[in-house]
Backbone bond lengths (Angstrom), bond angles and torsions (degrees), N, CA, C in turn:
res aa  C-N    CA-C-N  psi(-1)  N-CA   C-N-CA  omega(-1)  CA-C   N-CA-C  phi
1 M - - - 1.461 - - 1.523 109.62 -
2 S 1.301 117.97 128.74 1.448 122.12 -177.25 1.516 110.43 -86.74
3 P 1.358 117.60 135.63 1.445 119.11 177.66 1.516 111.39 -68.42
4 R 1.325 116.47 148.69 1.447 120.43 178.84 1.511 109.40 -78.79
5 P 1.347 118.87 127.38 1.458 120.51 -178.82 1.519 110.77 -69.19
6 L 1.322 114.38 152.97 1.457 120.78 178.27 1.520 109.85 -110.57
7 P 1.326 118.48 143.38 1.450 119.63 178.46 1.516 112.67 -67.70
8 T 1.334 116.66 -43.33 1.455 121.41 179.31 1.517 107.81 -149.71
9 E 1.343 117.34 122.48 1.458 119.69 -173.98 1.510 112.48 -61.15
10 S 1.319 118.39 -35.57 1.450 120.94 -173.06 1.515 113.89 -94.16
11 A 1.344 118.20 0.05 1.455 119.93 -177.75 1.519 110.51 -63.94
12 P 1.358 118.63 122.46 1.453 120.70 -175.49 1.518 113.05 -91.78
13 E 1.327 115.10 158.64 1.451 122.97 172.44 1.517 106.84 -125.51
14 A 1.318 118.23 116.71 1.456 121.39 -174.62 1.520 110.66 -104.02
15 T 1.325 116.02 134.11 1.446 122.41 175.95 1.521 108.83 -148.82
16 A 1.340 116.35 131.57 1.466 122.45 173.37 1.523 112.30 51.65
17 G 1.330 117.09 40.19 1.448 121.03 175.23 1.515 114.91 84.01
18 R 1.332 119.13 -9.63 1.460 121.81 177.42 1.519 108.88 -110.78
19 T 1.316 116.55 142.74 1.458 121.73 -176.72 1.522 110.61 -112.52
20 A 1.325 115.82 125.69 1.461 121.31 175.65 1.517 108.85 -90.25
21 H 1.325 116.49 125.31 1.465 122.26 178.17 1.520 108.88 -109.67
22 R 1.319 115.75 131.73 1.452 120.11 179.34 1.522 110.15 -67.78
23 R 1.321 114.97 132.25 1.449 120.72 -176.06 1.532 110.48 -118.20
24 R 1.311 115.81 165.86 1.462 122.90 176.89 1.523 108.37 -123.16
25 Y 1.328 116.08 124.18 1.455 121.32 -172.76 1.528 111.39 -123.97
26 L 1.338 115.51 157.42 1.458 122.60 171.55 1.528 108.22 -114.65
27 M 1.334 115.69 129.49 1.452 121.79 178.44 1.525 109.95 -131.66
28 C 1.337 115.90 167.54 1.465 121.89 -179.50 1.520 108.41 -141.81
29 R 1.326 116.60 123.82 1.457 120.37 -179.82 1.539 110.31 -62.76
30 P 1.339 117.98 134.49 1.474 120.61 -178.00 1.522 112.94 -82.34
31 E 1.316 116.65 53.91 1.465 120.62 -176.50 1.526 112.32 -66.53
32 H 1.323 116.48 -23.10 1.460 120.29 -177.99 1.526 111.30 -115.41
33 F 1.331 115.96 19.30 1.458 118.96 -175.05 1.528 111.85 -64.47
34 T 1.314 114.76 131.87 1.454 123.62 171.66 1.523 106.40 -164.50
35 V 1.296 117.22 171.64 1.471 121.23 173.99 1.525 106.56 -120.35
36 S 1.324 115.41 101.70 1.468 120.92 -175.97 1.520 112.35 -115.69
37 Y 1.329 117.89 -0.89 1.461 122.52 178.06 1.521 108.04 -150.06
38 T 1.318 116.80 172.99 1.469 121.52 -178.04 1.514 109.78 -125.93
39 I 1.338 116.00 114.15 1.462 120.08 174.14 1.525 111.37 -128.26
40 N 1.342 116.45 5.09 1.461 121.18 171.52 1.525 107.92 -153.77
41 P 1.327 117.84 162.75 1.470 119.97 -173.75 1.522 114.87 -65.03
42 W 1.323 117.82 -16.41 1.458 120.40 -179.49 1.522 112.52 -78.65
43 M 1.314 117.15 -21.18 1.458 122.07 -172.87 1.525 110.43 -87.13
44 Q 1.341 115.98 118.46 1.456 122.24 178.73 1.530 107.96 -129.16
45 P 1.324 117.88 93.63 1.470 120.13 -175.73 1.532 114.36 -56.34
46 A 1.327 117.12 -23.05 1.460 119.43 -179.78 1.526 112.25 -71.98
47 L 1.329 117.25 -19.90 1.460 120.53 179.16 1.524 109.72 -84.29
48 P 1.321 118.00 140.63 1.470 119.72 -179.61 1.521 111.58 -72.10
49 T 1.325 116.10 145.98 1.459 121.94 172.66 1.523 108.72 -120.16
50 D 1.309 115.07 153.47 1.464 121.20 -176.26 1.523 108.15 -121.89
51 T 1.319 116.05 103.24 1.463 120.26 -177.27 1.523 111.31 -62.13
52 A 1.321 117.30 -37.84 1.465 120.38 -179.88 1.523 111.11 -62.57
53 T 1.330 116.85 -40.54 1.470 120.28 177.43 1.518 110.51 -66.48
54 A 1.331 116.69 -42.22 1.469 120.11 177.39 1.521 110.78 -58.88
55 L 1.317 117.22 -41.78 1.460 120.91 179.39 1.525 111.63 -64.45
56 R 1.340 117.11 -41.94 1.463 120.05 179.48 1.527 111.09 -64.36
57 Q 1.313 116.10 -44.08 1.462 119.13 -179.91 1.525 111.17 -65.90
58 W 1.325 115.89 -42.18 1.470 120.37 177.64 1.526 110.17 -60.89
59 Q 1.325 117.57 -42.60 1.459 121.05 -179.74 1.526 111.25 -61.59
60 T 1.315 116.75 -36.97 1.464 120.10 176.23 1.520 110.54 -62.08
61 L 1.325 117.10 -41.80 1.467 120.14 177.16 1.523 110.39 -62.33
62 Y 1.324 117.00 -47.85 1.465 121.35 178.02 1.525 110.60 -56.26
63 D 1.319 116.49 -50.81 1.466 121.04 -177.57 1.523 111.56 -62.77
64 T 1.317 116.95 -34.13 1.466 120.39 178.76 1.519 110.41 -65.71
65 Y 1.324 116.97 -44.84 1.466 119.32 177.23 1.532 110.83 -58.00
66 V 1.318 116.46 -46.95 1.460 120.30 -178.13 1.529 110.58 -63.53
67 S 1.328 116.96 -40.96 1.462 120.13 -179.45 1.522 112.42 -65.02
68 L 1.345 116.06 -25.82 1.465 120.78 178.19 1.528 112.19 -86.86
69 G 1.327 116.74 0.33 1.459 120.70 176.37 1.505 115.52 93.80
70 H 1.328 117.58 10.45 1.456 120.52 179.88 1.534 110.66 -88.44
71 E 1.301 115.07 157.91 1.467 121.13 178.67 1.520 109.06 -100.23
72 V 1.310 116.56 133.00 1.464 121.23 -179.01 1.520 109.70 -122.51
73 E 1.319 115.66 119.73 1.461 122.36 172.23 1.519 108.07 -95.30
74 L 1.329 116.15 157.47 1.459 120.97 -178.57 1.522 111.14 -124.43
75 I 1.323 115.21 137.52 1.461 121.41 170.03 1.520 106.76 -106.42
76 D 1.330 117.20 140.79 1.456 121.10 -176.51 1.527 110.79 -68.19
77 P 1.329 117.58 133.16 1.468 120.00 173.85 1.523 110.43 -69.08
78 V 1.323 115.90 151.93 1.468 121.67 -177.03 1.527 108.64 -120.60
79 P 1.341 118.04 127.28 1.471 119.86 177.38 1.523 110.96 -55.73
80 G 1.331 115.99 138.96 1.452 120.98 179.64 1.509 114.38 87.68
81 L 1.353 117.03 -4.84 1.464 121.26 178.28 1.532 108.52 -122.16
82 P 1.330 117.14 74.17 1.466 120.44 -173.61 1.513 114.30 -65.61
83 D 1.350 117.06 -22.53 1.463 119.82 -176.81 1.521 113.76 -88.29
84 M 1.338 117.61 4.48 1.469 118.49 176.24 1.521 112.46 -62.84
85 V 1.323 116.92 -19.94 1.463 119.92 176.25 1.524 111.03 -58.39
86 Y 1.339 117.32 -26.76 1.459 121.61 -179.53 1.532 108.71 -87.36
87 T 1.324 114.69 71.21 1.467 121.01 -172.16 1.524 113.61 -64.30
88 A 1.332 117.56 -22.81 1.470 119.08 -178.67 1.515 111.88 -57.18
89 N 1.330 116.98 -25.52 1.459 120.48 -177.49 1.519 113.01 -82.95
90 G 1.342 117.26 -4.58 1.458 120.41 -173.29 1.504 116.00 -81.11
91 G 1.337 118.28 -9.76 1.457 120.91 -179.61 1.513 110.72 167.49
92 F 1.327 115.23 -177.22 1.462 122.63 178.63 1.520 106.39 -142.68
93 L 1.337 116.92 122.73 1.462 121.20 -168.41 1.518 111.62 -125.35
94 I 1.325 115.10 129.32 1.466 122.84 175.39 1.520 107.42 -142.89
95 D 1.331 116.19 136.66 1.468 121.96 172.33 1.528 112.89 52.99
96 G 1.318 117.51 37.96 1.452 120.48 176.52 1.514 115.00 79.37
97 V 1.337 117.36 6.18 1.469 121.93 177.34 1.517 108.39 -109.83
98 A 1.325 116.43 131.96 1.460 122.63 179.46 1.523 109.50 -111.47
99 Y 1.321 115.86 112.61 1.462 121.71 173.11 1.516 106.52 -85.69
100 G 1.324 116.16 113.88 1.447 120.94 -172.63 1.517 113.60 -72.82
101 A 1.322 115.59 159.86 1.462 121.75 178.36 1.523 110.32 -84.86
102 K 1.334 114.46 154.11 1.459 122.57 169.44 1.522 105.68 -138.25
103 F 1.331 115.94 98.46 1.459 121.15 -168.04 1.529 112.22 -72.20
104 R 1.327 114.84 146.79 1.459 120.49 -179.79 1.532 111.44 -71.70
105 F 1.343 117.01 -39.66 1.463 120.17 -173.06 1.526 111.23 -99.94
106 A 1.331 114.78 143.20 1.468 120.72 -178.13 1.518 111.97 -61.06
107 E 1.337 117.33 -30.88 1.454 120.16 -177.98 1.533 112.57 -61.89
108 R 1.323 116.89 -29.63 1.461 120.05 -177.94 1.532 113.17 -104.44
109 A 1.301 117.51 -10.54 1.466 120.96 -174.63 1.523 114.16 -52.93
110 P 1.357 120.52 -39.56 1.475 119.19 -178.58 1.528 113.81 -65.44
111 E 1.338 118.06 -17.61 1.464 119.36 179.63 1.528 112.27 -62.39
112 A 1.324 116.48 -32.40 1.468 120.56 -171.27 1.519 111.89 -55.97
113 A 1.338 117.71 -44.51 1.465 120.84 -177.48 1.525 111.29 -64.55
114 H 1.323 117.73 -37.35 1.466 120.39 179.92 1.532 110.83 -65.70
115 F 1.320 116.52 -41.48 1.460 118.92 178.12 1.530 111.11 -67.68
116 T 1.319 116.26 -42.71 1.465 119.66 -179.62 1.525 110.54 -60.91
117 E 1.327 116.93 -42.29 1.466 120.55 178.43 1.529 110.73 -62.31
118 W 1.329 116.80 -39.82 1.462 119.58 179.23 1.526 110.42 -65.10
119 F 1.318 117.27 -44.34 1.473 120.21 179.84 1.534 110.42 -58.86
120 A 1.318 116.60 -47.79 1.464 120.32 -177.81 1.522 111.24 -63.71
121 A 1.329 116.85 -38.51 1.464 120.70 -178.30 1.520 112.31 -73.08
122 N 1.323 117.08 -15.14 1.461 120.89 -176.97 1.521 113.03 -114.51
123 G 1.316 115.23 27.18 1.459 120.57 167.44 1.504 116.58 88.30
124 F 1.330 118.49 13.21 1.453 120.78 178.22 1.520 110.84 -97.08
125 E 1.307 115.67 143.03 1.454 121.32 170.96 1.520 107.60 -81.63
126 V 1.323 117.16 122.44 1.457 120.69 -174.03 1.524 110.53 -94.06
127 A 1.330 115.66 128.45 1.459 122.49 172.48 1.523 107.43 -105.10
128 E 1.310 117.10 113.71 1.460 121.22 -176.25 1.519 110.57 -71.44
129 A 1.312 116.64 135.46 1.459 121.94 179.76 1.525 110.33 -85.36
130 R 1.308 115.30 132.24 1.465 120.40 171.50 1.523 111.30 -98.68
131 E 1.327 115.33 -24.62 1.458 120.71 -177.37 1.527 110.54 -103.49
132 V 1.326 116.08 152.01 1.462 121.22 179.69 1.520 109.87 -65.26
133 N 1.340 115.40 121.93 1.464 120.90 176.35 1.522 108.47 -152.96
134 E 1.320 115.88 153.79 1.456 120.40 -179.51 1.520 111.11 -123.23
135 G 1.363 112.61 47.75 1.448 121.35 168.17 1.506 114.48 58.28
136 E 1.335 114.15 -140.91 1.456 120.35 -175.50 1.526 111.87 -71.86
137 G 1.319 116.96 -4.28 1.448 118.88 169.35 1.517 111.38 -62.53
138 D 1.340 116.60 -36.34 1.464 121.27 -178.36 1.517 114.62 -116.83
139 F 1.341 118.45 -0.97 1.462 121.34 176.99 1.524 108.79 -122.60
140 L 1.307 116.53 120.97 1.463 121.69 -179.99 1.521 108.87 -123.26
141 L 1.334 116.05 129.56 1.455 121.40 178.84 1.527 109.05 -89.98
142 V 1.321 116.21 118.17 1.466 122.29 178.36 1.522 106.93 -121.65
143 G 1.333 116.65 108.24 1.463 118.56 -170.09 1.516 108.60 64.24
144 E 1.318 116.54 -119.47 1.468 120.19 176.15 1.525 111.81 -112.13
145 T 1.308 116.74 10.12 1.458 122.61 -179.17 1.523 110.23 -101.64
146 I 1.325 116.29 140.92 1.455 121.58 175.53 1.530 108.55 -99.23
147 L 1.320 116.45 116.18 1.458 120.33 169.07 1.519 107.35 -85.30
148 A 1.328 116.39 130.72 1.462 121.03 -172.98 1.517 110.01 -127.31
149 G 1.337 115.40 128.12 1.454 121.23 -177.97 1.513 112.86 -99.62
150 T 1.327 115.17 148.67 1.451 122.10 173.92 1.520 107.93 -147.58
151 G 1.322 115.77 171.03 1.450 120.40 179.99 1.514 112.36 128.31
152 F 1.350 116.73 -36.16 1.460 120.12 -177.16 1.523 112.78 -131.62
153 R 1.312 119.41 -37.08 1.465 120.88 -175.11 1.539 110.53 -121.52
154 S 1.305 118.06 -79.53 1.468 120.61 -176.21 1.523 110.02 -69.06
155 T 1.337 116.12 142.00 1.459 120.84 -179.14 1.516 111.03 -88.34
156 G 1.327 115.81 160.95 1.453 120.41 176.23 1.517 112.53 -60.97
157 D 1.342 117.69 -31.74 1.457 120.26 178.01 1.520 111.85 -64.06
158 S 1.334 117.06 -29.22 1.467 118.92 177.53 1.523 111.18 -68.42
159 H 1.330 117.88 -24.57 1.467 120.75 176.61 1.525 110.14 -66.45
160 R 1.320 115.26 -41.73 1.464 118.55 175.23 1.518 110.36 -63.16
161 E 1.331 116.19 -44.02 1.460 120.85 -175.89 1.524 111.33 -64.94
162 V 1.337 118.07 -44.64 1.465 119.69 -179.33 1.520 110.57 -65.26
163 G 1.329 117.58 -33.30 1.458 120.29 175.97 1.518 112.10 -65.59
164 E 1.331 116.71 -37.64 1.466 120.78 177.96 1.521 111.03 -68.95
165 V 1.331 116.89 -39.76 1.463 120.52 -178.69 1.520 111.46 -63.24
166 F 1.336 117.21 -43.18 1.459 120.61 -172.47 1.533 113.82 -106.19
167 A 1.327 117.59 -2.81 1.465 121.87 -178.99 1.535 110.84 51.46
168 R 1.325 114.96 48.63 1.461 122.21 -179.31 1.523 109.65 -122.42
169 E 1.334 114.06 157.65 1.454 119.35 169.47 1.528 108.79 -66.27
170 V 1.320 116.53 134.29 1.457 122.67 177.74 1.523 108.45 -120.36
171 V 1.314 116.17 127.26 1.460 122.14 178.63 1.523 107.90 -110.27
172 S 1.329 117.17 115.66 1.458 121.92 -176.90 1.527 110.76 -85.39
173 L 1.336 115.50 135.88 1.453 123.04 179.57 1.522 108.40 -132.02
174 T 1.324 116.51 139.23 1.464 120.98 -175.93 1.522 110.61 -108.14
175 L 1.328 115.23 122.80 1.459 122.87 176.80 1.525 109.43 -87.49
176 T 1.331 116.05 141.80 1.466 119.19 -175.02 1.527 113.80 -124.67
177 D 1.315 118.71 -11.67 1.463 122.47 -179.42 1.520 107.91 -104.41
178 P 1.339 119.13 117.98 1.473 120.33 -174.82 1.520 114.08 -62.53
179 R 1.332 118.58 -18.21 1.465 119.85 176.07 1.522 111.11 -68.73
180 F 1.324 115.73 -25.06 1.464 121.50 -179.77 1.522 107.10 -114.70
181 Y 1.309 113.76 75.64 1.461 122.64 -167.74 1.523 112.65 -88.26
182 H 1.321 117.39 -16.83 1.461 122.83 172.90 1.532 109.10 -116.25
183 L 1.314 115.78 153.20 1.460 119.68 -178.98 1.526 111.53 -62.54
184 D 1.335 117.14 -32.98 1.464 118.84 -176.28 1.529 113.16 -76.15
185 T 1.329 117.09 -0.03 1.467 119.72 171.11 1.517 111.71 -91.84
186 A 1.336 116.79 -11.16 1.466 121.43 -175.00 1.526 113.53 -122.51
187 I 1.330 117.22 -10.13 1.474 122.08 177.69 1.522 108.32 -135.35
188 A 1.318 115.95 135.37 1.463 122.24 171.37 1.528 108.25 -115.58
189 V 1.320 116.52 128.36 1.469 121.42 176.23 1.524 107.30 -85.84
190 L 1.318 116.67 116.35 1.460 120.96 -174.44 1.513 113.32 -90.45
191 D 1.318 116.90 -26.73 1.473 121.84 -178.17 1.518 107.22 -125.24
192 P 1.330 116.77 84.70 1.460 120.19 -164.27 1.524 116.65 -87.20
193 V 1.312 118.57 -0.15 1.464 118.59 -170.13 1.517 110.47 -79.46
194 E 1.324 114.59 115.51 1.460 121.00 179.46 1.519 110.62 -64.45
195 G 1.331 115.24 135.68 1.459 120.00 174.24 1.511 114.19 79.25
196 A 1.347 117.98 3.68 1.466 119.76 -177.80 1.519 112.16 -65.30
197 H 1.327 116.74 -21.11 1.455 120.36 -175.57 1.522 113.40 -95.35
198 R 1.323 118.29 0.88 1.469 119.45 -176.38 1.517 110.23 -58.35
199 G 1.317 114.52 134.10 1.457 119.75 -177.64 1.516 112.40 88.96
200 G 1.334 117.11 1.43 1.458 120.84 179.72 1.508 109.40 -160.96
201 P 1.313 117.56 -175.12 1.463 120.57 -178.60 1.521 111.17 -66.86
202 D 1.329 115.75 153.61 1.458 121.30 178.39 1.523 107.89 -78.54
203 R 1.340 116.19 106.42 1.455 120.14 -176.47 1.525 111.82 -99.66
204 A 1.321 116.91 4.83 1.454 119.23 178.22 1.523 109.14 -58.56
205 N 1.306 117.04 135.99 1.452 120.44 -174.82 1.515 110.81 -128.33
206 I 1.337 114.90 167.47 1.444 122.18 -176.57 1.527 110.10 -137.37
207 A 1.318 115.36 167.57 1.461 123.74 163.78 1.521 106.44 -122.26
208 Y 1.333 116.73 145.46 1.465 117.47 -179.69 1.515 111.60 -151.73
209 L 1.327 113.59 165.41 1.457 123.67 -178.69 1.521 107.71 -104.57
210 P 1.325 119.15 99.20 1.472 120.50 -172.11 1.527 114.09 -55.45
211 H 1.326 118.78 -40.41 1.462 119.45 -171.92 1.526 112.24 -72.23
212 A 1.339 118.54 -8.20 1.456 120.60 179.09 1.529 112.64 -79.43
213 F 1.353 117.77 -7.28 1.461 121.86 -173.18 1.528 111.43 -118.75
214 D 1.324 114.89 159.29 1.456 118.59 173.72 1.530 109.71 -76.20
215 A 1.326 116.13 171.99 1.471 121.09 -173.76 1.517 112.07 -61.98
216 V 1.324 117.21 -40.03 1.473 120.08 -179.17 1.524 110.00 -62.98
217 S 1.319 116.65 -44.06 1.471 120.32 -179.52 1.523 111.12 -66.23
218 R 1.313 117.37 -39.19 1.466 119.86 177.54 1.523 110.72 -61.21
219 A 1.326 116.70 -39.90 1.461 119.66 178.56 1.524 111.43 -65.51
220 I 1.319 116.97 -39.78 1.467 120.89 178.16 1.523 110.57 -62.43
221 L 1.315 116.59 -46.21 1.459 120.59 -178.67 1.526 111.06 -64.87
222 A 1.328 116.70 -40.66 1.467 120.17 -179.92 1.524 111.43 -63.68
223 E 1.323 116.14 -37.92 1.466 119.90 -179.17 1.527 111.69 -73.40
224 R 1.317 117.08 -42.64 1.460 120.69 -174.60 1.526 112.65 -80.39
225 Y 1.326 117.33 -29.91 1.469 120.77 -175.58 1.527 110.27 -130.05
226 P 1.329 116.55 69.00 1.470 119.65 -176.29 1.522 113.54 -64.49
227 D 1.333 117.26 -20.42 1.465 120.74 179.75 1.522 112.55 -98.51
228 A 1.309 117.37 10.81 1.466 120.57 -177.98 1.522 111.29 -63.44
229 I 1.319 115.45 152.87 1.460 121.50 173.02 1.531 108.21 -83.95
230 H 1.327 116.57 124.49 1.456 121.26 174.53 1.519 107.88 -91.81
231 V 1.308 116.68 117.17 1.455 122.12 -173.62 1.527 109.75 -94.65
232 A 1.317 116.00 139.08 1.458 121.54 -178.79 1.523 111.19 -71.28
233 E 1.331 114.86 155.56 1.456 120.45 -178.28 1.528 111.57 -58.93
234 A 1.333 117.18 -36.89 1.465 120.00 -178.81 1.514 111.75 -60.77
235 D 1.331 117.66 -35.71 1.464 120.98 178.41 1.518 111.20 -77.81
236 G 1.321 117.35 -33.67 1.451 120.21 174.53 1.506 112.14 -64.81
237 D 1.338 116.41 -36.12 1.460 121.37 -176.81 1.521 112.95 -65.74
238 V 1.328 117.81 -19.03 1.473 120.74 176.95 1.529 110.53 -105.68
239 F 1.356 115.92 21.09 1.461 122.87 178.92 1.528 111.64 61.36
240 G 1.340 116.16 35.02 1.453 119.80 178.54 1.515 113.43 -61.38
241 L 1.331 116.46 -30.53 1.459 119.58 -178.26 1.518 112.88 -83.99
242 N 1.299 117.44 -11.07 1.462 120.59 176.60 1.529 107.72 -81.30
243 S 1.324 114.50 73.49 1.457 121.84 -167.70 1.516 110.56 -128.95
244 A 1.319 116.14 171.97 1.464 122.32 178.94 1.523 108.71 -131.85
245 S 1.325 116.24 136.08 1.460 120.92 -177.71 1.516 110.21 -129.59
246 D 1.326 116.06 142.71 1.465 120.51 171.48 1.529 111.45 -105.64
247 G 1.319 116.05 12.86 1.453 121.26 -179.10 1.516 113.49 101.30
248 R 1.308 116.05 -21.89 1.465 121.91 175.17 1.529 110.71 -125.28
249 H 1.331 116.20 -55.28 1.463 121.20 178.32 1.524 108.82 -87.11
250 V 1.333 116.35 132.15 1.460 121.51 176.75 1.521 107.86 -122.23
251 L 1.327 116.35 113.05 1.455 121.68 -179.27 1.516 108.71 -82.34
252 I 1.346 116.59 120.23 1.457 120.93 -176.59 1.523 110.49 -137.81
253 S 1.320 114.62 167.49 1.462 120.98 174.80 1.522 109.99 -66.34
254 P 1.339 118.45 138.06 1.467 120.33 178.02 1.515 112.98 -66.68
255 R 1.335 117.32 -14.17 1.463 120.14 179.71 1.522 112.43 -85.62
256 A 1.324 117.51 -9.49 1.471 121.52 -179.80 1.529 109.39 -88.25
257 T 1.325 115.92 65.93 1.470 120.87 -171.19 1.528 112.76 -68.77
258 G 1.323 117.00 -35.75 1.458 119.09 177.87 1.512 112.04 -66.31
259 F 1.319 115.66 -43.94 1.472 120.48 177.90 1.522 110.45 -63.76
260 E 1.324 116.76 -38.79 1.467 120.18 176.92 1.524 110.40 -56.76
261 A 1.319 117.00 -46.18 1.464 120.72 -179.83 1.525 111.34 -64.89
262 Q 1.339 117.14 -39.51 1.468 120.54 178.66 1.527 111.15 -62.95
263 L 1.321 116.81 -40.64 1.465 120.53 179.07 1.523 110.88 -63.82
264 R 1.312 116.45 -44.71 1.472 119.45 179.69 1.522 110.94 -61.58
265 E 1.322 117.69 -38.52 1.461 121.32 178.90 1.527 111.59 -62.21
266 R 1.339 116.34 -29.84 1.471 120.98 -179.03 1.529 112.17 -90.42
267 G 1.323 117.79 0.83 1.459 120.18 178.00 1.504 115.48 91.30
268 Y 1.335 117.31 6.04 1.463 120.26 174.48 1.530 108.84 -84.01
269 E 1.320 115.43 163.97 1.460 121.73 -178.97 1.532 108.80 -115.92
270 P 1.334 117.78 97.22 1.463 119.16 179.46 1.525 111.77 -65.13
271 V 1.329 115.81 140.12 1.457 122.90 175.39 1.525 105.85 -122.90
272 L 1.326 117.08 118.48 1.458 121.85 -170.87 1.524 110.78 -91.24
273 V 1.330 115.87 122.83 1.464 122.33 179.66 1.525 108.26 -133.22
274 D 1.311 116.50 122.06 1.453 122.31 -177.62 1.524 111.02 -88.84
275 L 1.334 116.54 116.50 1.467 121.80 174.27 1.527 109.56 -120.66
276 S 1.324 116.59 39.54 1.461 120.96 -174.62 1.529 112.91 -59.85
277 E 1.337 117.78 -33.01 1.463 119.17 179.72 1.521 110.99 -68.89
278 L 1.318 116.69 -40.19 1.460 120.14 179.30 1.525 112.03 -72.82
279 L 1.333 117.40 -20.24 1.459 120.12 174.52 1.522 111.39 -65.19
280 L 1.334 117.43 -22.22 1.461 120.47 176.46 1.531 111.32 -62.62
281 G 1.326 116.47 -22.24 1.454 120.74 175.48 1.516 112.63 -96.20
282 G 1.327 116.92 1.75 1.464 120.77 179.08 1.505 113.43 87.54
283 G 1.340 117.20 28.55 1.461 119.69 -179.13 1.508 112.00 -138.05
284 G 1.331 115.52 156.44 1.455 121.68 179.35 1.514 110.94 -137.46
285 I 1.310 116.21 -149.45 1.469 122.13 -173.58 1.518 111.61 -59.99
286 K 1.325 117.19 -52.51 1.460 119.45 -177.97 1.522 111.49 -67.03
287 C 1.324 117.30 -37.27 1.462 119.34 178.71 1.527 111.22 -57.42
288 C 1.316 116.92 -32.67 1.472 121.74 -178.41 1.510 112.89 -87.59
289 T 1.337 118.08 9.49 1.460 122.08 -170.08 1.524 110.75 -136.97
290 L 1.315 117.15 111.02 1.469 121.78 175.57 1.521 108.39 -106.52
291 E 1.315 117.52 123.94 1.458 119.63 179.99 1.528 110.54 -80.69
292 L 1.332 114.68 132.31 1.464 122.34 178.82 1.523 108.23 -103.08
293 R 1.310 115.88 109.70 1.462 120.83 -178.47 1.527 108.54 -108.47
294 G 1.317 116.53 113.09 1.453 120.70 -177.94 1.523 111.77 85.73
295 G 1.329 116.91 -159.28 1.455 120.56 -176.15 1.514 111.14 81.27
296 T 1.327 116.21 175.87 1.466 121.28 179.91 1.504 109.60 -103.43
297 R 1.335 115.88 165.49 1.475 120.20 -178.61 1.509 109.08 -118.13
């Protein structure tokens, strides 16, 4: 399926005080999806998985992005690498530079080369990772600041490395609940447009799950994002925060009903997409979505 071209990636659509910005994403069809090993608490190989259901749910996510005017690129799935569907872990990209992933677990390690090859073939300058990191799973761009997670996957040394690669401020946050093993399972970036605040205060905002972090990280988040949405544990437990936002539309799990109501109260427009089959592998909407910033088309 060919992605629908966009006239201008940054052209905004404003409604009810919130602005939707067209984004460019990388996705991977879950043609080989299954759960055959355990590297997070969500993965239970003894439970059956349905690849056909995963494909249907993934296709709905793809179609939703396209219907909202976003551009979706595809990387080919590779037999034996069922977790390639979670493209967010494949790298972290800003201004046409791709900081490659270096996976913690051997089961996912071969994915890194496939993502790096795709980045290079599609006009990105690749920065090779020396430190263990799992891409946009643990690095989130909020305004011009990189929030960086550690505790289960990416190491603290990768926070230093990503800061050197992009010459950005990096704020380290420590995850403490193994169910929320990547930062993008515990924080949702609601206003994702880089540089939107230039010439004024940084108004980029987030939603997060307070109990997923240690006390120091909670204090940092409270100070930096006083207007953040605090999401209840019940919504976090269904991967409600593993979401994608264009600044107006926020794609979330239909089971995250409390978070849905909080978003509507703030003027965002929740878009409900069910990825329950892919949650069996420990991934949701954001896990299946890697943002491509810069590069050639």
